[in-house]
N, C-alpha and C positions, 0 to 999 in steps of 0.2 A: 506494500499500500504507499502511495508516494505521498511526502506531505504535503499537507495544503497550506498554502502562507496564508494567514489571517490578513496581512498586511504587506500591500505592496508599495513601493517607495517608487517603483520604474513605471512608468505609463508609456513607454515609445509605441507600444503597440496600439494605443487609445486613436492613435493619427497613422495608421499604417501606410509604410511606404514599401511598393513592390521592390523597385530597384533599390538594391542594400547598398550601391556605391553613391546614392546621391540623396541625403536625409538630413543633412548638418543643419538646414535653415529650419526645416518642420520641428526637429527634435529642441532647439532653442524655443523656438514658439509654444511648445507643449509645457518645457518648464517653465517659460514665464507664466502660463496659463494657472500651473499647479502653486505657483509662487503667489500668484495674486486671487486664487481663488481654492484655499484647501480644503474646502467643503465637498470638493470632488470625491476625495479619499474617502469621505463618509460616506458617499453616496455610493461609491465602489465596493467598500467593505458590507455595506446594508446588502446589495445585491448579493455578494459573496457567502453569506451568510444564509441569504436566502436559498442560494443553490445547494451550499454545504445541506441544509436541513430537507431539501427536496431529495438528495441524493441517497442521506443515510435513514430516510423514512421510506426509502424504497417507492417511493409515490410516482405512479404513472398515470398520466392524463386519461381520461376515458372516453375521449372523443371517438368516434366512430371512424371519421376521416381525418384529413390533414387539418392543419393549420392554414386557413387561406390568407394568405398577405397581399392586399390589392397596392398595384406597383404604378408608379407614376416616371415616365422619362422624360427631364428636362436636357433639352439638346441646346447649348449654347454654342452660336455658330457665326460665322461672318461669311458665311455662304460658302467655304471650302470644303475639304473632305470629310472635318469634323461633322458637318450634317449629314449625318449618316442616315440611310434610308428605312424605313418602317421595316423592312424584310429583314435588314441586320438586326433591329429591337426586336423582332418575333425571334430570330434566331437565338438570341442572347438567353430568352425567355425560357425557349425549351431546353436550352444546354442548362439553366439554371435550377428547371424543375427533374431534368434527369438526374443531375448531381445530388440535388436533396432529395430524390426518392428513390436512390438505387437502380435506376433506368440505364444508366449510360452503361455501353457496352464494353467497355474497357475494365470492368471491372473483373473480367476472365484474367487480367493480367497483373491481379493484386499477389503478391508472394504469398506463399501457405502459411506464413505466420499470421495473416490478418486477413486471411479470406472469412472466419466466423464472424471477425470483428466489424464486417460493413456495414454500415446503419443505414436502412430506410427512415430517412431524418422526419417523414410524413411533414414535411411543408410545401405549399404549394403557393407558386408568385402566379397571380393574375394582373393584365394590364387593366386599370381603372374603365370603367364605361361611363363616369359620370364625375365631375370634377367637383371642387367645393360647394358650388355653389348650385349644384346640381342640372349644369347644363351637359348637353353630350361631348363625349371625349373618348380617343383612341388610347387614351394613356401614354399619349406621346405630345409634349408641349415644343416648340422649337422658337428660341428666342436670340433673337438678332443682336449681339452684345460683343464688345473687345474683352471681356471678360473669360472668351474662350480661350486666350493667351495667358490668363493666369493660372487657373486651376488652383483654387485655394478655397478658404471657407467665406470668404468675400464674391466668389463667383458662382455661390449657392443661389442663383437669382430666383426669386418667386417660387418658395418652397412652400410646399401643400402642407395641412396641418399632418404631424408626423403622427398622430392617434389615428390617423385615418388613413394615411399611406406611407409606404415605403419609398422616399425619395431617392431617385438615382440622376446624377447630373452628369451629362457627357460633354467633354471639352477638347481642345485641339492640342492644347500645352499645359506643363504644369512648371511652375515655378523652378520647382525643385529637381527636375528634371526626372519625376517619378513616374508612374503609371496609374497608381490609384489608392485611396485611403477611404478609414471609415472608423467611427469611433465607437466604443463600448457603450451599450444602453446605461450602465454609472457612470461614465464621464460626461453625459450629458444631460443630465434628468433635471437639474434646478436654476441653472447658470443663466443669468440674463442673456435674451438674444441668442443663447445655443439651441433651444428647440428650433430653430429656422435651420442650423448648420446639421441636424441630424440624419443621415442618410449616408450615402457613398458617392465618391466623386472618383469618377476613370476617366482615362483618355478613350477616344473613340475606337483607336485600334486595339485595345483591348476589349473591346464589345462584340461577341459573337465569334463565329467561324467564317462567316462571308463579309461582302463588302469591304471595308478596310480592315477589318478584324482578320484574324486568321485561328486553325484548331491549336496551334501551339500556346496561344495566348488567351484563349476562349474561355479558361477556368477563371481568370482574375476576378469576375465578378462574385463567383462562388467563394472564393476568398474573400474578398470584402465584406460580402452578406455574411460571412461567418464571424468576423469581427462585430458587424452591425449585430448578430446573436449571441455576442458575448463569448464567441471563444478566441483564445490567444493562439499564438505562433505555439509551435511544439516545444519550442526551447526557452518560451515565457515571452515576458513585456518587455522585449526592445527588439530593435530592428538589427541585430548583430548578428546574422548568422554564421557558423562556423567558429565563431570567438571561443566560448564556452559552453560546457553542458549545461541545461537548466530546464525546467519543468513547465506545465501549462496548466497544471492543477487538473488534469484529467487522466484517470488510474490505468486506462487501455492505451496510452501513446506514452511509449516507454521516453526515459531522459534521452535528449538529444543537443548537438549543438546546431542541428537545423543542416539544410542543404540547398547550395546553389546550382546543383548538377543533378543528373539521376543517377545513382551508383549504381551499381551492380548488390545484388541481395547480400551477397558473401561479405561485401566490404562496407556493408551498413552498420556492421556493430564497432561502434566507436567509443561512445560514452561507457557502456557496461560489458564487460567481456562477455561474448557469447549470445548477447540480447541485439537483435536484429532491429532498428529503428523504423519507424513508419514514415519513411521517407515518402511515400505514395500519398501522403494525407494532403487533402485539399491547403491546410492552412500551413503549408511548406513553402519553400520556394525552388522545389527542384524542378519544377516544369514537367514532371511525370504524374500528377496528381489523379488519383482515380476514388479515393474515398474519404469519408467520415466515419467516424468510428462510434460503437453503442454509447457510450461513455460522453462522446460529444453531442451526441442526441440527448443526453440527459442534460447537459449542462445548456443547450441551446432550449428545450421545452421550458427548463426554468426561467430562463430569460423572457420566454413571451409569456409565461404565467404571471410573472411578477410585474408591480405598478410602475417599476423604473423606466421613465422614458415613454410610457403609455403603450408599452408592445402590447398591454394584455388587451386593449380595444381593439386591436387592428383586425382580429379574425372573428368577431363578434358577428351574429347574425344581422345584429341594427346595421352594423357598420358596413357589411357586406351589400346589404341593399343600398346604403347612401351612395355607395361609390359606385354601385353597378356588376359588382363582382359574385354576386350570388347567384346559385346553381341555377341555370335554364334562361338568364339575365341576356337579352340580346340585342343591339340597336345598332344603327348606320347613322353616321353624323354628318350635317351641312359641313364642307370645307371651310376654312380659315385662309382668307387669301393672305400671301405673302410673298417676296421677292428679295432678290439682291442682285449686285453686278458681279459678273466672275470675275476670279481672280482678286479676291478683296479690294477691288477699286472703289474710290469715290472719286476718281479725277480721269479724265480724257481731254482730248482736243477737238476743236472745231473740226469736221468732216472724217474724224476718224470713229470707225464703227464700235459701238459700244453691247457687249452681250448682256443681256438680260435674263435671268434665272428664274423659274418658279418655284420659289420654295413653300408654296400651300401645304397644308398640313389638315390633319384631324379627319377628313372623308376623303372617299373617291371623287375625282373629278371628272366630270363629264363635258364641260365647256370652258375656255380661257378667253377673255377678252384684256388686250392691252391699250392703253390710251396714251399717246406721247406729244403733247400739243405743240412742241416745237422740233417733233423729230420727224425722220424720213425711216419708215414708213410713221404714218400719225396713229394707225390702229393696226393690230396684228391680232390673229388667234394661235400665233405659233406656241410651242411652250417655252422656247427660249429663241426670242427673237432677237438679230443684230440691226441697232438704231443708230444713224448718222444724226449727229444736231450742227445746224450752221449758226446757233445762237449761242454767244457766251453765255456763262453764268449757271447757276445752280436751276436744274430742269425737273420740272413736275411729271411725275410717273404714276399712271392709276392702271391698277391690276382688278379684275373682277372674275370670280370663279363660282362656277356653282354646280349643284347636281340635284336629283330628284325631292332633295331633303332642304335644300335650300342654295343661298347663295351669299357672297361676302366680298366688298371691297376693300383695299386697301390703296390710300394716297400719299404719295411721300415725296416732298419737293427739295429734300436734303440728302438724295442717295446718290447723285452725280454731281460733277462740275464740270461743264464746258471751258475749257479754258483756250484762249486765242493763241494764234502760233506766231504772232510777229516777236521776235528775240529784241531784247535790249543788248547795247553795245557793251563792250567791258574795255578798260577796268570800269566796274560799277560800285558805287554806296548807296545805301540805305540807311539811313536814320530815323526812318518814319515819323518826320516832322511834319508832311503833307498828309492832311485828312482824307480817308477813304482808300489806303494804300490796299485794304481787302476788297477782294472781287475786281474792283475798278481799275486797280493798278497792276491787277493780277497775282496777288497775293491769296492763297486762299486757305483758310480754317477747317480742318479736318476733324468734325467731331463724332466718333464711330457710334457712339451712345446717345446722341442726341440729348446729352444731361447740359449741366449747369456749368461745366468746366469746359472751356475751350478757349483756344487763342483769339485773342481780342486786340484791337488799337487803343492804349490810353492816353491822356493828355496831361496827366498830374506827374509824370515821373520820365526821366530818359537818361541816358549815359552822357550825352552831349547836349541835349536839349530837354526838351519837357514832353516829349511822346517817345513811347517805344512799343513794342508788342509782349502782353502779359498771357500768361496762361495762369488762371484763378484758381491753382491748386489748393487753396486754402478751403473750399469747399469739397474736396476729396477726404477730410479726416476721416470719414467712417467708409470707405471706400479706396478703390484703385483704379485708376484708369489710364488710357492710352489717347494720347491727343497731337496731331501734327498740323505743321506749318508748312506750305508746299510755295515754294518762289514761281515768280514770274520765266519764261526763257532767257536765257542770256547766249551770245555768240561770244564762244571762247577761242574762237580761231585766231583772233588778232594775238592773243597772249603768247609769250615766249613760255618756255617750261617752267625757268623761275618764277613767272608771273602766276603760275596755274596753282592759286590757293584761294580758300576761303577764310575769313576771319571774321569773329564777331566777340560783342561783350555778353555776358550772360550775370545774372544775379538769382540766387536759390537759397531760401530760408528754409530750416525745419521746425515744427513745433514740436518733434521728438528730444527732450534734452540730454537725453543718453544714445540717440543715433540709432538704437537698437533697432528699430523696425524703419530705417532706411533702406529701401531696395529700387530708389529712383534709376533712371538712367537717361542719359542723352545720347540719341542716335542721328548723325546725318548721313542720307543718302543722295544718290545722283542718277538723274534718269535722261538719257538722250534720245529718246524715242516715245517720249512723252507718257511716263508712266507703266509703257508695256514691261518693262524690267527696271529695277533699281539695284545700284550698286553702291554698297556701305561703305563710307569712306571716312566715319569718325564713329568712336563707339566708346564711352566710358559709363561708369555705373558703380553704386554703393555710395557710401556716406562720403566718399571723397569728391562727390561732386558738389557737397553743400557747401558753399564759398561763403553764404552770409552767416553760418551759425546757427544758433537757437532764438527761434523767433516766434513767440506767442500767439502774437496777435494778426492781425490781418497784415502780413508785410510788404513793406513800402520801402525800397533800396534808396539809400543817400546817392550822391551823385559821382561822388569821390571814388579815386580807385580802390579804397577798402571795400567798398560794396559791388564791385564789379571784378568778374575773371575774364581775362582775354584768353579767346582758343584761337588756334591757327591751324588751318588743315590744308595738307598738300592732296591738291587735285591729282588724279591718277592721270599720265598723258593719253591713254586712251579716249579720255573724256574731252578732248580739244576738239569740240565738234561745235556746229553751228547754231544747234538747239537744245541748251543743257538747262534741266533745272535741279533744284535740290531742294529736299524734302528734310525738316528738323522734327523729331520726334521724340517726345518727351514722355516716359511712363511715370507715372506719380503714383508714390506707394501713400497709404494709410496715413502717415502722420508728417507729409510734406506741406510745404507752404507755396505760396505765390513764386513763378517761374518768370525772369523778366529778359528778352534779348531784344539788343541793339546795336547799331552801328555795324551791319553789315556789309561786308567788303568784298568784292572780287576782284582778283587780280593785283591789288597793291595793299599790305597794310598799312594801316596808318603809322605817321612819321614817329620815330623814335620808341615804338612799344614791341616788348619782345613778350612771347609767352611767360607766364607765372614760370620758374623753375619747378616748382613745388605741385602743380596745378593737378597734377595724376597721382598725388602720393596718397599711399593706402598702409593699413597697418591690418593683418592678420595673426593669429586667428584673436578674435576679441568677443566673448571672453580670451584670456590667455593663461598661462601657467608659468613655466620658468623661462620661457623664451616666447619674443615676440618680435614678428618677420615685417621689416621695413621695406615696402615695394616702390618700386616706380623714383629711383631717387637720381640725381642729376651727378654729374660727374663732380671731382673736387671734394672739397672738405665740408662736411656738415656738422652742427652741434646738435646734440642731443640732450635734452633736460626732461626729466620725471617729477611731478609732485603730486602729494597726497592732496586730499579734501580739504586740510586744513593750509596748504600755501607752502609745506615744509619740502624744501629739495630733498629727493631721496636716490637721485641717480643721474648723472651727468657725463657725457663723453663727446668726445670728439671723433668723428669716423670718417674716414676716407674710402668708401666702397668700393672694390672692384668691379663689381656688377651694381644692377640696378636694385638688388635685394640684399638686404644686409639682415642678419641675426643678431639680435640684442638681448644679451645675457638679463634676464631679472629674476634669477633664484636668490639674489641679494635682497630682494624686498621682503620685507618682515610680515606683511599682513596680506589680507584679500579686500578688495572694495574697487571703489573708484580712484582712476590716477588721471591727470592732465600729463600727455605726452606734446611736448615742443621741440619742433626742428627747424632749423634756420639753415638757409643756403643764400649765400648773399644776401641780399633784400628782400628776399621771400621766406615768410614766417608761415609755418602750421601748427594749430593746435588742435589736437583729439581728444577725446575722451576713451579710455580703455578700461575694461573691468577686470580685475584678476580674481579668479577664483581658486 
């Protein structure tokens, strides 16, 4: 009998990450959640005690059929491959039900030691046929949003009540490069705003075995729903398989380190001599998973019968009727109109064909009608028409879809901007002092989510005057966002190779005093074919791009150099072409503040200005232990000082790094906590906050 731990301080599996090589950011967020909300541990322990009593009393649920769980898939997309088909969703639900009900044919491949332990979990998943308001649904909701590029708790848009549905969010990317995650029911029971985060987040290509999915990754949803049902990794509460032998509080899954590959049966007895491990378990990482065990079934049933996170309401007859998942109920819905432009585009040029894609959902589509007031053709019944616009500006697009159960229309006048083709000559300087540069003079603000955060021209501050462009990031404090500023076209052919430069000043503050949640990035792209393809020419991210420090209120910079950072970018010679545009993309994290940009110069940098020698300086890891790595250092001598929170100097060195990364030994520091690290190189100075643990 394996020991059942009463209290676990390690909760890494609460926010499970499939890819074991990329999890540091999420792990830090989980630790911060525990530090901020220790009551999570109480809820988890209460569920553990309920589970122990359930198992010790040998209680078995007496229902004649399975636990039926209503499911909704929220597909977050920008019109790309992440907008998976209904067939792919249906395939994923099929696999989920086969795996949870021992109907998967590959149980025949389970090694003999576990043949008699394969569990029919008696849990069935059904796509909802009624939404929370009683409307007809096919259990799939499609949401157009740049959050598909984030893939975190803030991307869990439009959560349906967790006491009525299992929410599954499908996205295109995840910030930490992972495949999916889910929370234990005990971890999200009562925290403020956490019920809306309860469910599964997963990459589109880990959903099902068809479309963008594939058979090898198709069990990822089974794994994540296992966590949602209170199952741990076989080696325990962490995301580090292969490091040390551990336990999952399940009696018939042997002690294991976990597997990131599929071993042979004879090589699977690693932790206990002669005891083969259950590497074919859905909760392992071997990617040859075939089964749950009988004791895992008991643990899942206990979680479903508990009131933690309201799992015990999902399968009630009243809820099945409310969600349209009761036996025998069926209906067909009217479609919901939706569309996008192919290849994530919001931007095209006069005379260039624009391909529109019908992304309508919710019901079969019998007829389609497109209307383009300024386009050729002006009307189309094609599924994905190509349209040419000869009038610059934002274009109105109207789509109506219908079937025998009803029709629906969507109108959007901010989905596609048509830009003029006439390029500006170079060298070129833009200080944004002339009102109306947006749209009228070819500058375009792209707001993917059409929310309150976007680039706009302001008249109350500037680096060299009284105007500049501002991205009002202050309003992203409870969200994350991506916004873009696209330039008019420029003729770069008159420039010499030495003049192929793009420079600007920017100012960015943060209302995160410790910079622990700063994941902002500033990326610059260029295109020579009107947005057909974009080339990345600059990319900086993390806390190092915060040049204005801690700014709690609505940040407005001063005009002197201390508030503005100069950036100079070398343009690749391949872009020395007659019609080149630039795109400035800003990714805003939840605790960022306003971003300002001014004095854009193409072809000649401002006289007497050089890029700040420490403009790309970074430190890792943060929090740190006995070593702190200083990155992107300039050549020459730098001075380094570290002070504790009282201002006492605790470390001072002069360094002359041979490479752009220097290893700073910090083992002499006597305590943990917050320190201020200051580095000086010539006239450049940077001070950052670092945490020692």
